[in-house]
Residue, then its C-alpha position, 0 to 999 in steps of 0.5 A: m793877649t800881649n799888653r803893649v802900652l803906647m803913650k805918646d806923651h811919656t816923660d822921663a829923665l830926658g824930657p817930655t814927649r818921647p815915644f814910649i812902648e811897654e812890652r809885657p804879658s797880659a794880666e791874665q798871663l801874669s796871674e797864671l804865672w804867679g799861681r804856678f810859680g809864686s810871686p817873683r822879686f821885681i827889680d826896676c832899672t834903667w839902661d841908657l842905650s841912647h848911644l845906639d842908633e835904634t829907630f822907634s818901631p813897636l815890637s811884637c813881643s811880650g817880654e824876654v826870657v833869660l834862662v839860668l839852667r843848672d844841672d845836678r853838678l851845679k854847672v850852668v849852661y851858657v851860650a856864645r852867639r854867632g858873629y860876636p866875640k867869644d862872649w858867654f851869656f845865659p840863653m835868652d830871647r824875646m817871647k813871642k806875642n801870646e806865648s807864655v813865659e814857660e813856653a818861651a823858656i822851654g822853646e828857647a832852651y831847646e833852640e839855643t842848647g838842644l836840651k829839654i828842660d823843666v821850669l823850676a822857678i821864675p825868681l826875678i823880673y827885671v822891669v827895665d826902661i831902655i832909653f834910646n836916643d829919641w824913644t823909650l822901651k819898657r821891657w819885662h825880662f823874666i829870669v827863669s831857673g830851670k833844670p836841663h834833661g841831659y848833658a849833650l848840648q847841641p844848639i838847634d839854631k846854628e845861625e844864632i848860636e855858635e856854641a853852648s857849654f856847661f860852666q862851673e864858674r861864670p865864663h868870659n864876657s868882654d861886654p861890660f854891660l852883659k858881664r855886670w848883668s850876668e854877675e848880678i843875675s848869678t848872685r840873685v838866683 
């Protein structure tokens, strides 16, 4: 069961009475995850996205997985999303309601790269307060370390993913936010 907490009187730095939602797995799912992979390091942060025109609507996900997939040559898989500049970032997506972190990671790796993977660890969880113009979303981002089976990258979700590739060094990303986050994840995983 997804643990989504909606509080109508949430107070944050921008003032009281802002709609608020938290997306995270249930306590049972987290307990199972800790039992399987150990306790990760938590990083609490706030992203100010108040410049975006996002309207409040409770989402039906239980967090997000961000995949750091390294092969035996220590190359990392990155994807370029269709419809954006040729910017590279880790494969990632929201976890479906009642989907485990491991299931989401395995499914997303296959959809965005065409590869099957072994989940090795979940070393980090970013617990992020995302501040929109008139509401706040708290989303758990699970950083998943995995090992791909093979090297033939062929994204299955061709509508979303333009290309997937292995890189020895972090590839280009013109989005300052994603570039900074990619650097931060790379140094911690």
